[in-house]
FILONU-514496 format. One record per residue (C-alpha): residue number from 0; residue in three letters; x, y, z. Coordinates in Angstrom, 3 decimals, padded with zeros to 6 digits. Layout:
FILONU-514496
 resi resn        u        v        w
  NUM  ALA        X        Y        Z
...
This chain:
FILONU-514496
 resi resn        u        v        w
    0  MET -014.295 -162.904  029.842
    1  ILE -015.521 -166.484  030.708
    2  ASN -011.858 -168.455  030.471
    3  THR -011.245 -166.251  034.151
    4  ILE -014.750 -168.801  035.785
    5  PRO -013.297 -171.955  037.872
    6  SER -014.808 -174.301  035.428
    7  PHE -016.386 -175.586  038.558
    8  LEU -018.438 -171.720  038.565
    9  TYR -018.967 -171.969  034.883
   10  LYS -020.046 -175.306  034.374
   11  ILE -023.090 -173.967  037.752
   12  ILE -023.980 -171.360  035.204
   13  LYS -024.241 -173.164  032.209
   14  GLY -026.470 -175.625  034.563
   15  HIS -025.134 -178.997  034.457
   16  THR -024.841 -179.273  038.285
   17  LEU -027.161 -176.299  039.485
   18  LEU -030.652 -178.697  038.879
   19  PRO -028.755 -181.460  041.229
   20  LEU -027.479 -179.072  044.195
   21  LEU -030.464 -177.545  043.774
   22  LYS -032.705 -181.288  044.452
   23  GLY -030.568 -181.852  047.495
   24  ILE -031.256 -179.115  049.080
   25  ARG -034.617 -179.314  048.732
   26  GLU -034.061 -183.014  049.947
   27  ILE -032.487 -181.548  052.474
   28  ARG -035.130 -179.313  053.536
   29  PHE -037.828 -181.967  052.925
   30  ARG -036.175 -184.661  055.900
   31  TRP -035.611 -181.223  058.162
   32  ILE -039.363 -180.835  057.964
   33  TRP -040.286 -184.181  058.415
   34  TYR -038.131 -184.355  061.182
   35  ARG -039.475 -181.687  062.900
   36  ARG -042.858 -182.374  062.979
   37  TYR -042.343 -186.830  063.991
   38  ARG -039.993 -185.060  066.749
   39  GLU -044.177 -183.466  067.873
   40  TYR -045.612 -186.372  067.882
   41  LYS -043.146 -188.315  069.364
   42  ILE -043.068 -185.699  072.250
   43  CYS -046.499 -185.263  072.409
   44  ILE -047.100 -189.620  072.691
   45  LYS -044.406 -189.379  075.092
   46  SER -045.658 -187.446  077.213
   47  ASN -049.554 -188.026  076.753
   48  ARG -050.879 -185.782  074.593
   49  PRO -053.265 -185.311  072.553
   50  TYR -051.646 -184.717  068.689
   51  PHE -052.385 -183.427  066.045
   52  GLY -050.098 -181.700  063.781
   53  ALA -048.598 -182.534  060.321
   54  TYR -047.335 -185.735  060.384
   55  LEU -049.208 -187.995  059.250
   56  ASP -051.922 -185.828  058.333
   57  ALA -053.313 -185.901  061.688
   58  ASN -054.967 -181.930  061.393
   59  GLN -057.568 -182.790  059.650
   60  THR -059.946 -180.382  060.689
   61  ALA -059.859 -176.728  059.875
   62  HIS -059.678 -173.817  062.142
   63  ASP -062.705 -171.880  060.669
   64  MET -064.756 -174.942  060.403
   65  LYS -063.711 -176.133  063.934
   66  HIS -065.271 -172.433  064.657
   67  HIS -068.595 -172.769  062.988
   68  ILE -069.496 -175.927  064.003
   69  THR -068.791 -174.513  068.072
   70  GLU -070.989 -171.706  067.261
   71  PHE -073.637 -173.638  065.492
   72  MET -073.759 -176.313  068.451
   73  LYS -073.878 -173.843  071.207
   74  THR -077.706 -172.936  069.910
   75  GLU -078.061 -176.146  069.151
   76  LEU -077.699 -177.920  072.453
   77  ALA -078.935 -174.331  074.121
   78  ASP -081.951 -176.468  075.612
   79  ILE -081.325 -179.830  075.395
   80  THR -081.223 -182.044  078.827
   81  GLY -081.218 -185.949  079.081
   82  SER -079.427 -187.862  075.938
   83  TYR -077.680 -186.834  073.301
   84  SER -075.520 -188.983  070.883
   85  ILE -073.684 -188.520  068.264
   86  LEU -072.496 -190.503  065.107
   87  GLU -069.506 -189.818  062.863
   88  ILE -068.687 -191.377  060.005
   89  GLY -064.682 -191.008  059.080
   90  CYS -062.717 -189.982  061.723
   91  TRP -058.968 -190.729  061.569
   92  ALA -057.320 -189.536  063.945
   93  GLY -059.832 -188.385  066.457
   94  GLU -059.638 -184.785  066.425
   95  SER -063.349 -184.024  065.097
   96  THR -064.621 -186.793  067.790
   97  ILE -061.916 -184.567  070.755
   98  MET -063.850 -181.730  068.982
   99  TRP -067.905 -182.685  069.626
  100  SER -066.619 -184.032  073.608
  101  ASP -064.517 -180.991  073.850
  102  ILE -068.350 -179.031  072.415
  103  LEU -070.457 -181.529  075.078
  104  LYS -068.510 -180.928  078.423
  105  LYS -069.896 -177.214  078.346
  106  PHE -073.184 -179.068  078.838
  107  PRO -073.368 -180.551  082.108
  108  ASP -076.712 -181.624  082.175
  109  ILE -076.554 -183.485  078.945
  110  ASP -075.468 -187.179  079.063
  111  TRP -073.777 -188.022  076.008
  112  SER -071.309 -190.374  073.885
  113  ILE -069.904 -190.962  070.368
  114  THR -069.768 -192.767  068.224
  115  CYS -066.866 -193.799  065.296
  116  VAL -067.211 -195.481  062.687
  117  ASP -064.024 -195.486  060.175
  118  PRO -062.142 -198.594  058.718
  119  TRP -058.461 -197.367  059.022
  120  PHE -057.479 -199.300  056.517
  121  PRO -056.172 -198.047  052.805
  122  TYR -058.665 -197.641  050.556
  123  PRO -058.817 -196.192  046.744
  124  GLY -058.077 -192.022  046.261
  125  VAL -056.224 -191.495  049.426
  126  ASN -052.962 -189.667  049.647
  127  ALA -049.711 -191.415  049.979
  128  VAL -048.977 -190.036  053.204
  129  MET -053.004 -190.330  054.928
  130  SER -051.840 -194.329  052.615
  131  SER -049.032 -194.971  054.818
  132  ALA -049.897 -194.223  058.291
  133  LEU -053.152 -196.927  057.287
  134  ASN -051.290 -199.209  056.332
  135  LYS -048.391 -199.515  059.895
  136  SER -051.762 -199.644  062.378
  137  LYS -050.098 -196.131  062.646
  138  ILE -053.278 -193.752  062.579
  139  PHE -055.718 -195.894  064.623
  140  ASP -052.793 -196.341  067.530
  141  LEU -053.274 -192.194  067.260
  142  PHE -056.472 -192.375  067.201
  143  ILE -057.042 -194.028  070.269
  144  HIS -054.334 -192.251  071.755
  145  ASN -056.110 -189.317  071.250
  146  ILE -058.766 -190.226  072.593
  147  ASN -057.509 -191.698  075.574
  148  CYS -055.263 -188.320  076.462
  149  ALA -059.122 -186.222  076.232
  150  GLY -060.474 -188.457  079.117
  151  ILE -063.131 -189.932  076.769
  152  ALA -062.920 -192.912  076.415
  153  ASP -065.805 -194.066  078.640
  154  ARG -068.196 -192.239  076.539
  155  VAL -066.695 -192.891  072.984
  156  HIS -067.812 -196.340  071.277
  157  ILE -065.335 -197.023  068.674
  158  TYR -066.467 -199.438  065.465
  159  ARG -063.449 -200.133  063.200
  160  GLY -064.636 -200.956  059.751
  161  THR -066.457 -199.886  056.210
  162  SER -069.297 -197.501  056.686
  163  ASP -071.069 -200.557  054.040
  164  LEU -070.815 -202.671  056.270
  165  LEU -071.809 -201.507  060.165
  166  LEU -074.646 -198.467  059.462
  167  PRO -077.235 -201.618  058.424
  168  SER -076.148 -202.585  061.920
  169  LEU -077.144 -199.644  063.402
  170  LYS -080.808 -198.665  065.393
  171  ASP -082.930 -196.321  063.000
  172  SER -083.389 -193.412  064.985
  173  GLN -080.358 -193.720  067.320
  174  PHE -078.204 -190.557  066.922
  175  ASP -078.980 -186.880  067.450
  176  LEU -076.924 -185.882  064.828
  177  VAL -074.769 -188.164  061.978
  178  PHE -071.539 -186.044  060.633
  179  ILE -070.001 -187.441  057.919
  180  ASP -066.037 -187.048  056.549
  181  GLY -065.355 -190.317  055.279
  182  ASP -064.396 -191.197  051.567
  183  HIS -065.423 -187.890  049.945
  184  ARG -066.071 -190.190  046.001
  185  TYR -069.540 -189.694  044.793
  186  ASP -070.223 -193.682  045.398
  187  GLN -069.557 -193.808  049.131
  188  VAL -070.775 -190.460  049.871
  189  ILE -074.122 -190.939  048.335
  190  LYS -074.160 -194.617  050.413
  191  ASP -073.481 -192.690  053.410
  192  LEU -075.965 -189.793  052.901
  193  GLU -078.787 -192.800  052.098
  194  ARG -077.695 -194.795  055.134
  195  SER -077.616 -192.008  057.339
  196  ASN -081.411 -191.016  056.760
  197  PRO -082.926 -193.503  059.576
  198  LEU -080.438 -193.277  061.915
  199  VAL -081.007 -190.055  062.608
  200  LYS -083.802 -188.772  065.162
  201  ASN -086.973 -186.779  063.910
  202  ARG -085.513 -183.265  064.093
  203  GLY -082.189 -184.350  064.189
  204  ILE -079.043 -182.992  062.951
  205  LEU -077.033 -184.459  058.808
  206  CYS -074.175 -182.675  058.558
  207  GLY -071.003 -183.079  056.932
  208  ASP -067.131 -181.118  055.919
  209  ASP -066.346 -180.318  052.497
  210  LEU -068.855 -179.126  050.573
  211  ASP -066.723 -176.525  049.168
  212  LEU -068.745 -176.052  046.391
  213  GLN -072.612 -176.530  045.629
  214  TYR -073.953 -177.329  041.922
  215  HIS -075.291 -174.570  040.724
  216  GLU -071.837 -172.970  041.077
  217  ILE -069.607 -175.671  039.512
  218  ASN -069.092 -177.202  036.456
  219  GLN -071.648 -179.600  036.351
  220  SER -070.748 -181.853  033.079
  221  GLU -067.090 -182.218  034.364
  222  ALA -068.093 -182.879  037.907
  223  MET -069.495 -186.279  036.933
  224  ALA -066.945 -187.252  034.405
  225  PHE -065.066 -186.935  037.658
  226  LYS -067.119 -187.197  040.623
  227  ASN -065.541 -190.574  041.905
  228  THR -062.219 -188.683  042.320
  229  ASP -061.773 -187.213  045.685
  230  VAL -060.071 -183.729  044.400
  231  ILE -060.401 -181.401  041.243
  232  ILE -060.667 -177.604  040.450
  233  ASP -062.858 -175.793  038.801
  234  LEU -061.011 -174.223  035.990
  235  THR -064.020 -171.095  035.355
  236  LEU -064.086 -170.490  039.266
  237  ASN -060.444 -171.896  039.779
  238  LYS -061.037 -173.298  043.066
  239  PRO -060.239 -176.722  044.529
  240  TYR -063.323 -178.669  045.575
  241  HIS -064.347 -182.222  046.095
  242  PRO -066.764 -183.156  042.939
  243  GLY -068.398 -186.176  044.712
  244  VAL -069.572 -184.492  047.832
  245  THR -070.641 -181.650  045.737
  246  VAL -072.615 -184.287  043.728
  247  ALA -073.561 -186.443  046.242
  248  ILE -074.693 -183.575  048.483
  249  ASN -077.301 -181.341  045.459
  250  GLU -078.737 -185.164  044.655
  251  PHE -079.160 -186.407  048.006
  252  PHE -080.927 -183.068  049.040
  253  GLY -082.748 -182.021  045.642
  254  GLY -081.065 -179.196  045.170
  255  PRO -078.356 -176.560  046.800
  256  ILE -078.604 -176.770  051.244
  257  PRO -078.095 -173.310  052.684
  258  SER -074.415 -172.882  053.703
  259  MET -073.425 -173.186  057.366
  260  GLY -069.954 -172.044  056.607
  261  ALA -066.099 -173.240  056.298
  262  LYS -067.318 -176.095  054.383
  263  PHE -069.820 -177.394  057.086
  264  TYR -073.644 -178.002  056.064
  265  ALA -075.814 -179.169  057.939
  266  MET -079.975 -179.514  057.761
  267  ARG -082.563 -180.808  060.543
  268  LYS -084.828 -184.028  059.791
  269  HIS -088.716 -183.427  059.272
  270  PHE -090.042 -186.997  059.393
  271  ASN -089.390 -188.074  055.852
  272  ALA -088.202 -185.215  054.787
  273  TRP -084.905 -183.017  055.220
  274  GLU -085.391 -178.453  056.101
  275  PRO -082.667 -175.834  056.314
  276  ILE -081.857 -174.838  059.883
  277  ALA -082.679 -171.349  060.943
  278  GLN -078.625 -169.656  062.447
């Protein structure tokens, strides 16, 4: 029976040419997906609309986290008048910057500003797509484009450089809220937390992203061994998480802190201490 099958089909069945064929199909599919993403990006650029799609990994702020932060800030800002100042450490394409601005715009009695600190250049541990975007300065150009399209350029103060260099130059007790979402490796997260501490006003908020799991939930020896790795998987829970964020948060606050939902954490400053925020 096998002799009646054409030779090229026989080779496919035996696996001699199937793998290259599948690789070719996969490459065509990848290129098509990339083209669709790039086309969407170019349309937004040309039509002066903000872009937060998959191209350049511009979509860095999860929808569920936006919801939690929005609800949290509605309560936080309800009785505030006058000025309100936010510091953002790690801004990427500006999605979270515009998220904060959209929230603050709903409170016309507040005179708000956002200070953005980000080097917008490659650093160890970042994925290949993000590294390429940083190398060519595409992501910084997109950040500027998005801020301009959102009409908030006059409210946003941009500091392009590392948090190591820039945070010490900022005034103590200058910010009502500091949001940390930069380099997720422990060595950087702990420094960002410590250097942000004096910048937050009394009764202000220190918050951030990517607290996927807390220290008491994970394999602690494994987390300590890989704390300067961006993401690992806890084999017991079978969940990915950022060990550097988990370890640094536990160390800085002295233990687990209440979850605000969707990997978002926030604590309120009370003189020289930090306390949970009532929800």
